[in-house]
mmCIF entry with sequence, helices, sheets and N, C-alpha, C, O atoms, coordinates in Angstrom:
data_MODEL
# 
_entry.id   MODEL 
# 
_entity.id                         1 
_entity.type                       polymer 
_entity.pdbx_number_of_molecules   1 
# 
_entity_poly.entity_id                      1 
_entity_poly.type                           'polypeptide(L)' 
_entity_poly.nstd_linkage                   no 
_entity_poly.nstd_monomer                   no 
_entity_poly.pdbx_seq_one_letter_code       MPLEIVAERMGTNRNALYKLIHDARKRLKHELLAEGLSIEDILGAFDAV 
_entity_poly.pdbx_seq_one_letter_code_can   MPLEIVAERMGTNRNALYKLIHDARKRLKHELLAEGLSIEDILGAFDAV 
_entity_poly.pdbx_strand_id                 A 
# 
loop_
_entity_poly_seq.entity_id 
_entity_poly_seq.num 
_entity_poly_seq.mon_id 
_entity_poly_seq.hetero 
1 1  MET n 
1 2  PRO n 
1 3  LEU n 
1 4  GLU n 
1 5  ILE n 
1 6  VAL n 
1 7  ALA n 
1 8  GLU n 
1 9  ARG n 
1 10 MET n 
1 11 GLY n 
1 12 THR n 
1 13 ASN n 
1 14 ARG n 
1 15 ASN n 
1 16 ALA n 
1 17 LEU n 
1 18 TYR n 
1 19 LYS n 
1 20 LEU n 
1 21 ILE n 
1 22 HIS n 
1 23 ASP n 
1 24 ALA n 
1 25 ARG n 
1 26 LYS n 
1 27 ARG n 
1 28 LEU n 
1 29 LYS n 
1 30 HIS n 
1 31 GLU n 
1 32 LEU n 
1 33 LEU n 
1 34 ALA n 
1 35 GLU n 
1 36 GLY n 
1 37 LEU n 
1 38 SER n 
1 39 ILE n 
1 40 GLU n 
1 41 ASP n 
1 42 ILE n 
1 43 LEU n 
1 44 GLY n 
1 45 ALA n 
1 46 PHE n 
1 47 ASP n 
1 48 ALA n 
1 49 VAL n 
# 
_struct_asym.id          A 
_struct_asym.entity_id   1 
# 
loop_
_struct_conf.conf_type_id 
_struct_conf.id 
_struct_conf.pdbx_PDB_helix_id 
_struct_conf.beg_label_comp_id 
_struct_conf.beg_label_asym_id 
_struct_conf.beg_label_seq_id 
_struct_conf.pdbx_beg_PDB_ins_code 
_struct_conf.end_label_comp_id 
_struct_conf.end_label_asym_id 
_struct_conf.end_label_seq_id 
_struct_conf.pdbx_end_PDB_ins_code 
_struct_conf.beg_auth_comp_id 
_struct_conf.beg_auth_asym_id 
_struct_conf.beg_auth_seq_id 
_struct_conf.end_auth_comp_id 
_struct_conf.end_auth_asym_id 
_struct_conf.end_auth_seq_id 
_struct_conf.pdbx_PDB_helix_class 
_struct_conf.details 
_struct_conf.pdbx_PDB_helix_length 
HELX_P HELX_P1 AA1 LEU A 3  ? MET A 10 ? LEU A 3  MET A 10 1 ? 8  
HELX_P HELX_P2 AA2 ARG A 14 ? ALA A 34 ? ARG A 14 ALA A 34 1 ? 21 
HELX_P HELX_P3 AA3 ILE A 39 ? ASP A 47 ? ILE A 39 ASP A 47 1 ? 9  
# 
_struct_conf_type.id          HELX_P 
_struct_conf_type.criteria    ? 
_struct_conf_type.reference   ? 
# 
loop_
_atom_site.group_PDB 
_atom_site.id 
_atom_site.type_symbol 
_atom_site.label_atom_id 
_atom_site.label_alt_id 
_atom_site.label_comp_id 
_atom_site.label_asym_id 
_atom_site.label_entity_id 
_atom_site.label_seq_id 
_atom_site.pdbx_PDB_ins_code 
_atom_site.Cartn_x 
_atom_site.Cartn_y 
_atom_site.Cartn_z 
_atom_site.occupancy 
_atom_site.B_iso_or_equiv 
_atom_site.pdbx_formal_charge 
_atom_site.auth_seq_id 
_atom_site.auth_comp_id 
_atom_site.auth_asym_id 
_atom_site.auth_atom_id 
_atom_site.pdbx_PDB_model_num 
ATOM 1   N N  . MET A 1 1  ? 0.839  -1.214  0.029  1.00 0.00 ? 1  MET A N  1 
ATOM 2   C CA . MET A 1 1  ? -0.002 -0.031  -0.012 1.00 0.00 ? 1  MET A CA 1 
ATOM 3   C C  . MET A 1 1  ? 0.925  1.230   0.049  1.00 0.00 ? 1  MET A C  1 
ATOM 4   O O  . MET A 1 1  ? 1.843  1.294   0.867  1.00 0.00 ? 1  MET A O  1 
ATOM 5   N N  . PRO A 1 2  ? 0.658  2.213   -0.830 1.00 0.00 ? 2  PRO A N  1 
ATOM 6   C CA . PRO A 1 2  ? 1.467  3.410   -0.901 1.00 0.00 ? 2  PRO A CA 1 
ATOM 7   C C  . PRO A 1 2  ? 1.436  4.144   0.445  1.00 0.00 ? 2  PRO A C  1 
ATOM 8   O O  . PRO A 1 2  ? 0.450  4.077   1.180  1.00 0.00 ? 2  PRO A O  1 
ATOM 9   N N  . LEU A 1 3  ? 2.587  4.878   0.767  1.00 0.00 ? 3  LEU A N  1 
ATOM 10  C CA . LEU A 1 3  ? 2.759  5.510   2.004  1.00 0.00 ? 3  LEU A CA 1 
ATOM 11  C C  . LEU A 1 3  ? 1.744  6.668   2.061  1.00 0.00 ? 3  LEU A C  1 
ATOM 12  O O  . LEU A 1 3  ? 1.257  7.009   3.139  1.00 0.00 ? 3  LEU A O  1 
ATOM 13  N N  . GLU A 1 4  ? 1.450  7.228   0.987  1.00 0.00 ? 4  GLU A N  1 
ATOM 14  C CA . GLU A 1 4  ? 0.444  8.408   0.893  1.00 0.00 ? 4  GLU A CA 1 
ATOM 15  C C  . GLU A 1 4  ? -0.952 7.926   1.436  1.00 0.00 ? 4  GLU A C  1 
ATOM 16  O O  . GLU A 1 4  ? -1.567 8.628   2.238  1.00 0.00 ? 4  GLU A O  1 
ATOM 17  N N  . ILE A 1 5  ? -1.425 6.772   1.012  1.00 0.00 ? 5  ILE A N  1 
ATOM 18  C CA . ILE A 1 5  ? -2.684 6.277   1.385  1.00 0.00 ? 5  ILE A CA 1 
ATOM 19  C C  . ILE A 1 5  ? -2.696 5.956   2.937  1.00 0.00 ? 5  ILE A C  1 
ATOM 20  O O  . ILE A 1 5  ? -3.625 6.283   3.676  1.00 0.00 ? 5  ILE A O  1 
ATOM 21  N N  . VAL A 1 6  ? -1.597 5.299   3.334  1.00 0.00 ? 6  VAL A N  1 
ATOM 22  C CA . VAL A 1 6  ? -1.519 4.829   4.791  1.00 0.00 ? 6  VAL A CA 1 
ATOM 23  C C  . VAL A 1 6  ? -1.465 6.181   5.600  1.00 0.00 ? 6  VAL A C  1 
ATOM 24  O O  . VAL A 1 6  ? -2.171 6.302   6.601  1.00 0.00 ? 6  VAL A O  1 
ATOM 25  N N  . ALA A 1 7  ? -0.676 7.152   5.198  1.00 0.00 ? 7  ALA A N  1 
ATOM 26  C CA . ALA A 1 7  ? -0.647 8.403   5.993  1.00 0.00 ? 7  ALA A CA 1 
ATOM 27  C C  . ALA A 1 7  ? -1.956 9.068   6.065  1.00 0.00 ? 7  ALA A C  1 
ATOM 28  O O  . ALA A 1 7  ? -2.312 9.643   7.094  1.00 0.00 ? 7  ALA A O  1 
ATOM 29  N N  . GLU A 1 8  ? -2.709 9.008   4.970  1.00 0.00 ? 8  GLU A N  1 
ATOM 30  C CA . GLU A 1 8  ? -3.989 9.612   4.994  1.00 0.00 ? 8  GLU A CA 1 
ATOM 31  C C  . GLU A 1 8  ? -4.951 8.957   5.921  1.00 0.00 ? 8  GLU A C  1 
ATOM 32  O O  . GLU A 1 8  ? -5.656 9.621   6.681  1.00 0.00 ? 8  GLU A O  1 
ATOM 33  N N  . ARG A 1 9  ? -4.985 7.589   5.859  1.00 0.00 ? 9  ARG A N  1 
ATOM 34  C CA . ARG A 1 9  ? -5.738 6.863   6.771  1.00 0.00 ? 9  ARG A CA 1 
ATOM 35  C C  . ARG A 1 9  ? -5.406 7.020   8.295  1.00 0.00 ? 9  ARG A C  1 
ATOM 36  O O  . ARG A 1 9  ? -6.237 6.881   9.192  1.00 0.00 ? 9  ARG A O  1 
ATOM 37  N N  . MET A 1 10 ? -4.089 7.326   8.470  1.00 0.00 ? 10 MET A N  1 
ATOM 38  C CA . MET A 1 10 ? -3.673 7.519   9.862  1.00 0.00 ? 10 MET A CA 1 
ATOM 39  C C  . MET A 1 10 ? -3.786 8.962   10.282 1.00 0.00 ? 10 MET A C  1 
ATOM 40  O O  . MET A 1 10 ? -3.527 9.263   11.447 1.00 0.00 ? 10 MET A O  1 
ATOM 41  N N  . GLY A 1 11 ? -4.179 9.928   9.355  1.00 0.00 ? 11 GLY A N  1 
ATOM 42  C CA . GLY A 1 11 ? -4.321 11.260  9.692  1.00 0.00 ? 11 GLY A CA 1 
ATOM 43  C C  . GLY A 1 11 ? -3.046 11.997  9.910  1.00 0.00 ? 11 GLY A C  1 
ATOM 44  O O  . GLY A 1 11 ? -2.977 12.900  10.744 1.00 0.00 ? 11 GLY A O  1 
ATOM 45  N N  . THR A 1 12 ? -2.020 11.625  9.164  1.00 0.00 ? 12 THR A N  1 
ATOM 46  C CA . THR A 1 12 ? -0.705 12.196  9.185  1.00 0.00 ? 12 THR A CA 1 
ATOM 47  C C  . THR A 1 12 ? -0.214 12.405  7.790  1.00 0.00 ? 12 THR A C  1 
ATOM 48  O O  . THR A 1 12 ? -0.950 12.167  6.833  1.00 0.00 ? 12 THR A O  1 
ATOM 49  N N  . ASN A 1 13 ? 1.048  12.857  7.643  1.00 0.00 ? 13 ASN A N  1 
ATOM 50  C CA . ASN A 1 13 ? 1.658  13.115  6.286  1.00 0.00 ? 13 ASN A CA 1 
ATOM 51  C C  . ASN A 1 13 ? 2.645  12.005  6.015  1.00 0.00 ? 13 ASN A C  1 
ATOM 52  O O  . ASN A 1 13 ? 2.971  11.171  6.859  1.00 0.00 ? 13 ASN A O  1 
ATOM 53  N N  . ARG A 1 14 ? 3.093  12.053  4.788  1.00 0.00 ? 14 ARG A N  1 
ATOM 54  C CA . ARG A 1 14 ? 4.034  10.961  4.181  1.00 0.00 ? 14 ARG A CA 1 
ATOM 55  C C  . ARG A 1 14 ? 5.313  11.038  4.996  1.00 0.00 ? 14 ARG A C  1 
ATOM 56  O O  . ARG A 1 14 ? 5.810  9.995   5.422  1.00 0.00 ? 14 ARG A O  1 
ATOM 57  N N  . ASN A 1 15 ? 5.856  12.189  5.230  1.00 0.00 ? 15 ASN A N  1 
ATOM 58  C CA . ASN A 1 15 ? 7.105  12.292  5.841  1.00 0.00 ? 15 ASN A CA 1 
ATOM 59  C C  . ASN A 1 15 ? 7.096  11.797  7.357  1.00 0.00 ? 15 ASN A C  1 
ATOM 60  O O  . ASN A 1 15 ? 8.036  11.123  7.779  1.00 0.00 ? 15 ASN A O  1 
ATOM 61  N N  . ALA A 1 16 ? 6.106  12.116  8.101  1.00 0.00 ? 16 ALA A N  1 
ATOM 62  C CA . ALA A 1 16 ? 5.932  11.677  9.393  1.00 0.00 ? 16 ALA A CA 1 
ATOM 63  C C  . ALA A 1 16 ? 5.862  10.182  9.507  1.00 0.00 ? 16 ALA A C  1 
ATOM 64  O O  . ALA A 1 16 ? 6.434  9.570   10.408 1.00 0.00 ? 16 ALA A O  1 
ATOM 65  N N  . LEU A 1 17 ? 5.097  9.571   8.504  1.00 0.00 ? 17 LEU A N  1 
ATOM 66  C CA . LEU A 1 17 ? 4.932  8.162   8.495  1.00 0.00 ? 17 LEU A CA 1 
ATOM 67  C C  . LEU A 1 17 ? 6.344  7.507   8.080  1.00 0.00 ? 17 LEU A C  1 
ATOM 68  O O  . LEU A 1 17 ? 6.711  6.482   8.654  1.00 0.00 ? 17 LEU A O  1 
ATOM 69  N N  . TYR A 1 18 ? 7.050  8.041   7.185  1.00 0.00 ? 18 TYR A N  1 
ATOM 70  C CA . TYR A 1 18 ? 8.350  7.536   6.845  1.00 0.00 ? 18 TYR A CA 1 
ATOM 71  C C  . TYR A 1 18 ? 9.287  7.559   8.061  1.00 0.00 ? 18 TYR A C  1 
ATOM 72  O O  . TYR A 1 18 ? 10.079 6.640   8.269  1.00 0.00 ? 18 TYR A O  1 
ATOM 73  N N  . LYS A 1 19 ? 9.183  8.587   8.828  1.00 0.00 ? 19 LYS A N  1 
ATOM 74  C CA . LYS A 1 19 ? 10.091 8.779   10.074 1.00 0.00 ? 19 LYS A CA 1 
ATOM 75  C C  . LYS A 1 19 ? 9.578  7.645   11.100 1.00 0.00 ? 19 LYS A C  1 
ATOM 76  O O  . LYS A 1 19 ? 10.386 6.978   11.745 1.00 0.00 ? 19 LYS A O  1 
ATOM 77  N N  . LEU A 1 20 ? 8.355  7.490   11.196 1.00 0.00 ? 20 LEU A N  1 
ATOM 78  C CA . LEU A 1 20 ? 7.826  6.478   12.150 1.00 0.00 ? 20 LEU A CA 1 
ATOM 79  C C  . LEU A 1 20 ? 8.273  5.079   11.772 1.00 0.00 ? 20 LEU A C  1 
ATOM 80  O O  . LEU A 1 20 ? 8.609  4.272   12.638 1.00 0.00 ? 20 LEU A O  1 
ATOM 81  N N  . ILE A 1 21 ? 8.276  4.793   10.479 1.00 0.00 ? 21 ILE A N  1 
ATOM 82  C CA . ILE A 1 21 ? 8.679  3.438   10.031 1.00 0.00 ? 21 ILE A CA 1 
ATOM 83  C C  . ILE A 1 21 ? 10.197 3.370   10.273 1.00 0.00 ? 21 ILE A C  1 
ATOM 84  O O  . ILE A 1 21 ? 10.659 2.350   10.784 1.00 0.00 ? 21 ILE A O  1 
ATOM 85  N N  . HIS A 1 22 ? 10.985 4.377   9.943  1.00 0.00 ? 22 HIS A N  1 
ATOM 86  C CA . HIS A 1 22 ? 12.417 4.335   10.071 1.00 0.00 ? 22 HIS A CA 1 
ATOM 87  C C  . HIS A 1 22 ? 12.870 4.177   11.500 1.00 0.00 ? 22 HIS A C  1 
ATOM 88  O O  . HIS A 1 22 ? 13.813 3.435   11.776 1.00 0.00 ? 22 HIS A O  1 
ATOM 89  N N  . ASP A 1 23 ? 12.197 4.882   12.435 1.00 0.00 ? 23 ASP A N  1 
ATOM 90  C CA . ASP A 1 23 ? 12.533 4.693   13.850 1.00 0.00 ? 23 ASP A CA 1 
ATOM 91  C C  . ASP A 1 23 ? 12.114 3.196   14.354 1.00 0.00 ? 23 ASP A C  1 
ATOM 92  O O  . ASP A 1 23 ? 12.843 2.561   15.116 1.00 0.00 ? 23 ASP A O  1 
ATOM 93  N N  . ALA A 1 24 ? 11.094 2.780   13.947 1.00 0.00 ? 24 ALA A N  1 
ATOM 94  C CA . ALA A 1 24 ? 10.587 1.391   14.329 1.00 0.00 ? 24 ALA A CA 1 
ATOM 95  C C  . ALA A 1 24 ? 11.509 0.393   13.940 1.00 0.00 ? 24 ALA A C  1 
ATOM 96  O O  . ALA A 1 24 ? 11.826 -0.503  14.722 1.00 0.00 ? 24 ALA A O  1 
ATOM 97  N N  . ARG A 1 25 ? 12.036 0.487   12.619 1.00 0.00 ? 25 ARG A N  1 
ATOM 98  C CA . ARG A 1 25 ? 13.065 -0.511  12.071 1.00 0.00 ? 25 ARG A CA 1 
ATOM 99  C C  . ARG A 1 25 ? 14.315 -0.361  12.935 1.00 0.00 ? 25 ARG A C  1 
ATOM 100 O O  . ARG A 1 25 ? 14.914 -1.351  13.353 1.00 0.00 ? 25 ARG A O  1 
ATOM 101 N N  . LYS A 1 26 ? 14.698 0.877   13.194 1.00 0.00 ? 26 LYS A N  1 
ATOM 102 C CA . LYS A 1 26 ? 15.901 1.054   13.988 1.00 0.00 ? 26 LYS A CA 1 
ATOM 103 C C  . LYS A 1 26 ? 15.809 0.401   15.457 1.00 0.00 ? 26 LYS A C  1 
ATOM 104 O O  . LYS A 1 26 ? 16.718 -0.295  15.909 1.00 0.00 ? 26 LYS A O  1 
ATOM 105 N N  . ARG A 1 27 ? 14.708 0.669   16.108 1.00 0.00 ? 27 ARG A N  1 
ATOM 106 C CA . ARG A 1 27 ? 14.476 0.007   17.391 1.00 0.00 ? 27 ARG A CA 1 
ATOM 107 C C  . ARG A 1 27 ? 14.434 -1.475  17.331 1.00 0.00 ? 27 ARG A C  1 
ATOM 108 O O  . ARG A 1 27 ? 15.013 -2.146  18.185 1.00 0.00 ? 27 ARG A O  1 
ATOM 109 N N  . LEU A 1 28 ? 13.754 -2.025  16.330 1.00 0.00 ? 28 LEU A N  1 
ATOM 110 C CA . LEU A 1 28 ? 13.636 -3.486  16.123 1.00 0.00 ? 28 LEU A CA 1 
ATOM 111 C C  . LEU A 1 28 ? 14.973 -4.041  15.958 1.00 0.00 ? 28 LEU A C  1 
ATOM 112 O O  . LEU A 1 28 ? 15.273 -5.007  16.660 1.00 0.00 ? 28 LEU A O  1 
ATOM 113 N N  . LYS A 1 29 ? 15.853 -3.551  15.098 1.00 0.00 ? 29 LYS A N  1 
ATOM 114 C CA . LYS A 1 29 ? 17.161 -3.949  14.875 1.00 0.00 ? 29 LYS A CA 1 
ATOM 115 C C  . LYS A 1 29 ? 18.041 -3.945  16.215 1.00 0.00 ? 29 LYS A C  1 
ATOM 116 O O  . LYS A 1 29 ? 18.755 -4.895  16.535 1.00 0.00 ? 29 LYS A O  1 
ATOM 117 N N  . HIS A 1 30 ? 17.920 -2.876  16.890 1.00 0.00 ? 30 HIS A N  1 
ATOM 118 C CA . HIS A 1 30 ? 18.635 -2.716  18.129 1.00 0.00 ? 30 HIS A CA 1 
ATOM 119 C C  . HIS A 1 30 ? 18.193 -3.871  19.152 1.00 0.00 ? 30 HIS A C  1 
ATOM 120 O O  . HIS A 1 30 ? 19.011 -4.559  19.764 1.00 0.00 ? 30 HIS A O  1 
ATOM 121 N N  . GLU A 1 31 ? 16.877 -3.993  19.257 1.00 0.00 ? 31 GLU A N  1 
ATOM 122 C CA . GLU A 1 31 ? 16.381 -5.078  20.269 1.00 0.00 ? 31 GLU A CA 1 
ATOM 123 C C  . GLU A 1 31 ? 16.857 -6.513  19.788 1.00 0.00 ? 31 GLU A C  1 
ATOM 124 O O  . GLU A 1 31 ? 17.313 -7.324  20.593 1.00 0.00 ? 31 GLU A O  1 
ATOM 125 N N  . LEU A 1 32 ? 16.735 -6.769  18.512 1.00 0.00 ? 32 LEU A N  1 
ATOM 126 C CA . LEU A 1 32 ? 17.084 -8.083  18.025 1.00 0.00 ? 32 LEU A CA 1 
ATOM 127 C C  . LEU A 1 32 ? 18.602 -8.336  18.229 1.00 0.00 ? 32 LEU A C  1 
ATOM 128 O O  . LEU A 1 32 ? 18.978 -9.441  18.618 1.00 0.00 ? 32 LEU A O  1 
ATOM 129 N N  . LEU A 1 33 ? 19.444 -7.378  17.985 1.00 0.00 ? 33 LEU A N  1 
ATOM 130 C CA . LEU A 1 33 ? 20.869 -7.456  18.203 1.00 0.00 ? 33 LEU A CA 1 
ATOM 131 C C  . LEU A 1 33 ? 21.109 -7.620  19.725 1.00 0.00 ? 33 LEU A C  1 
ATOM 132 O O  . LEU A 1 33 ? 21.986 -8.393  20.110 1.00 0.00 ? 33 LEU A O  1 
ATOM 133 N N  . ALA A 1 34 ? 20.402 -6.957  20.546 1.00 0.00 ? 34 ALA A N  1 
ATOM 134 C CA . ALA A 1 34 ? 20.544 -7.000  21.990 1.00 0.00 ? 34 ALA A CA 1 
ATOM 135 C C  . ALA A 1 34 ? 20.249 -8.427  22.466 1.00 0.00 ? 34 ALA A C  1 
ATOM 136 O O  . ALA A 1 34 ? 20.788 -8.871  23.480 1.00 0.00 ? 34 ALA A O  1 
ATOM 137 N N  . GLU A 1 35 ? 19.332 -9.189  21.680 1.00 0.00 ? 35 GLU A N  1 
ATOM 138 C CA . GLU A 1 35 ? 18.970 -10.508 22.071 1.00 0.00 ? 35 GLU A CA 1 
ATOM 139 C C  . GLU A 1 35 ? 19.994 -11.543 21.647 1.00 0.00 ? 35 GLU A C  1 
ATOM 140 O O  . GLU A 1 35 ? 19.897 -12.734 21.942 1.00 0.00 ? 35 GLU A O  1 
ATOM 141 N N  . GLY A 1 36 ? 20.979 -11.018 20.938 1.00 0.00 ? 36 GLY A N  1 
ATOM 142 C CA . GLY A 1 36 ? 22.081 -11.980 20.482 1.00 0.00 ? 36 GLY A CA 1 
ATOM 143 C C  . GLY A 1 36 ? 21.881 -12.497 19.132 1.00 0.00 ? 36 GLY A C  1 
ATOM 144 O O  . GLY A 1 36 ? 22.635 -13.368 18.697 1.00 0.00 ? 36 GLY A O  1 
ATOM 145 N N  . LEU A 1 37 ? 20.857 -11.993 18.391 1.00 0.00 ? 37 LEU A N  1 
ATOM 146 C CA . LEU A 1 37 ? 20.801 -12.467 16.924 1.00 0.00 ? 37 LEU A CA 1 
ATOM 147 C C  . LEU A 1 37 ? 21.644 -11.632 16.132 1.00 0.00 ? 37 LEU A C  1 
ATOM 148 O O  . LEU A 1 37 ? 21.774 -10.438 16.402 1.00 0.00 ? 37 LEU A O  1 
ATOM 149 N N  . SER A 1 38 ? 22.274 -12.222 15.092 1.00 0.00 ? 38 SER A N  1 
ATOM 150 C CA . SER A 1 38 ? 23.095 -11.547 14.133 1.00 0.00 ? 38 SER A CA 1 
ATOM 151 C C  . SER A 1 38 ? 22.178 -11.049 13.031 1.00 0.00 ? 38 SER A C  1 
ATOM 152 O O  . SER A 1 38 ? 20.999 -11.390 12.934 1.00 0.00 ? 38 SER A O  1 
ATOM 153 N N  . ILE A 1 39 ? 22.773 -10.259 12.246 1.00 0.00 ? 39 ILE A N  1 
ATOM 154 C CA . ILE A 1 39 ? 22.092 -9.634  10.993 1.00 0.00 ? 39 ILE A CA 1 
ATOM 155 C C  . ILE A 1 39 ? 21.718 -10.887 10.091 1.00 0.00 ? 39 ILE A C  1 
ATOM 156 O O  . ILE A 1 39 ? 20.624 -10.937 9.529  1.00 0.00 ? 39 ILE A O  1 
ATOM 157 N N  . GLU A 1 40 ? 22.620 -11.847 9.979  1.00 0.00 ? 40 GLU A N  1 
ATOM 158 C CA . GLU A 1 40 ? 22.368 -12.933 9.126  1.00 0.00 ? 40 GLU A CA 1 
ATOM 159 C C  . GLU A 1 40 ? 21.197 -13.756 9.677  1.00 0.00 ? 40 GLU A C  1 
ATOM 160 O O  . GLU A 1 40 ? 20.362 -14.175 8.875  1.00 0.00 ? 40 GLU A O  1 
ATOM 161 N N  . ASP A 1 41 ? 21.070 -14.023 11.013 1.00 0.00 ? 41 ASP A N  1 
ATOM 162 C CA . ASP A 1 41 ? 20.056 -14.713 11.643 1.00 0.00 ? 41 ASP A CA 1 
ATOM 163 C C  . ASP A 1 41 ? 18.730 -13.992 11.330 1.00 0.00 ? 41 ASP A C  1 
ATOM 164 O O  . ASP A 1 41 ? 17.741 -14.616 10.947 1.00 0.00 ? 41 ASP A O  1 
ATOM 165 N N  . ILE A 1 42 ? 18.742 -12.704 11.498 1.00 0.00 ? 42 ILE A N  1 
ATOM 166 C CA . ILE A 1 42 ? 17.419 -11.926 11.293 1.00 0.00 ? 42 ILE A CA 1 
ATOM 167 C C  . ILE A 1 42 ? 17.038 -12.048 9.764  1.00 0.00 ? 42 ILE A C  1 
ATOM 168 O O  . ILE A 1 42 ? 15.883 -12.376 9.493  1.00 0.00 ? 42 ILE A O  1 
ATOM 169 N N  . LEU A 1 43 ? 17.896 -11.816 8.803  1.00 0.00 ? 43 LEU A N  1 
ATOM 170 C CA . LEU A 1 43 ? 17.562 -11.883 7.446  1.00 0.00 ? 43 LEU A CA 1 
ATOM 171 C C  . LEU A 1 43 ? 17.254 -13.289 7.061  1.00 0.00 ? 43 LEU A C  1 
ATOM 172 O O  . LEU A 1 43 ? 16.390 -13.482 6.206  1.00 0.00 ? 43 LEU A O  1 
ATOM 173 N N  . GLY A 1 44 ? 17.871 -14.272 7.605  1.00 0.00 ? 44 GLY A N  1 
ATOM 174 C CA . GLY A 1 44 ? 17.595 -15.662 7.391  1.00 0.00 ? 44 GLY A CA 1 
ATOM 175 C C  . GLY A 1 44 ? 16.155 -16.044 7.770  1.00 0.00 ? 44 GLY A C  1 
ATOM 176 O O  . GLY A 1 44 ? 15.548 -16.881 7.102  1.00 0.00 ? 44 GLY A O  1 
ATOM 177 N N  . ALA A 1 45 ? 15.587 -15.423 8.861  1.00 0.00 ? 45 ALA A N  1 
ATOM 178 C CA . ALA A 1 45 ? 14.199 -15.708 9.224  1.00 0.00 ? 45 ALA A CA 1 
ATOM 179 C C  . ALA A 1 45 ? 13.221 -15.343 8.133  1.00 0.00 ? 45 ALA A C  1 
ATOM 180 O O  . ALA A 1 45 ? 12.186 -15.992 7.980  1.00 0.00 ? 45 ALA A O  1 
ATOM 181 N N  . PHE A 1 46 ? 13.538 -14.307 7.373  1.00 0.00 ? 46 PHE A N  1 
ATOM 182 C CA . PHE A 1 46 ? 12.700 -13.854 6.250  1.00 0.00 ? 46 PHE A CA 1 
ATOM 183 C C  . PHE A 1 46 ? 12.827 -14.784 5.039  1.00 0.00 ? 46 PHE A C  1 
ATOM 184 O O  . PHE A 1 46 ? 11.868 -15.016 4.303  1.00 0.00 ? 46 PHE A O  1 
ATOM 185 N N  . ASP A 1 47 ? 13.981 -15.281 4.869  1.00 0.00 ? 47 ASP A N  1 
ATOM 186 C CA . ASP A 1 47 ? 14.223 -16.174 3.769  1.00 0.00 ? 47 ASP A CA 1 
ATOM 187 C C  . ASP A 1 47 ? 13.497 -17.447 3.902  1.00 0.00 ? 47 ASP A C  1 
ATOM 188 O O  . ASP A 1 47 ? 13.157 -18.054 2.886  1.00 0.00 ? 47 ASP A O  1 
ATOM 189 N N  . ALA A 1 48 ? 13.216 -17.930 5.158  1.00 0.00 ? 48 ALA A N  1 
ATOM 190 C CA . ALA A 1 48 ? 12.560 -19.181 5.394  1.00 0.00 ? 48 ALA A CA 1 
ATOM 191 C C  . ALA A 1 48 ? 11.069 -19.108 5.088  1.00 0.00 ? 48 ALA A C  1 
ATOM 192 O O  . ALA A 1 48 ? 10.421 -20.150 4.996  1.00 0.00 ? 48 ALA A O  1 
ATOM 193 N N  . VAL A 1 49 ? 10.489 -17.885 4.924  1.00 0.00 ? 49 VAL A N  1 
ATOM 194 C CA . VAL A 1 49 ? 9.041  -17.828 4.732  1.00 0.00 ? 49 VAL A CA 1 
ATOM 195 C C  . VAL A 1 49 ? 8.709  -17.880 3.326  1.00 0.00 ? 49 VAL A C  1 
ATOM 196 O O  . VAL A 1 49 ? 7.532  -17.843 2.967  1.00 0.00 ? 49 VAL A O  1 
# 
């Protein structure tokens, strides 16, 4: 779904939504690495699907 449509449905703008997604990905990466998962482990989980 395009960011513009998601932003409209959320009552925000495209840039704010992009920043929200960027920050969420950054936090997720940090937490997964803190749990001891490597980047390869994380990416491998998506390859298995």
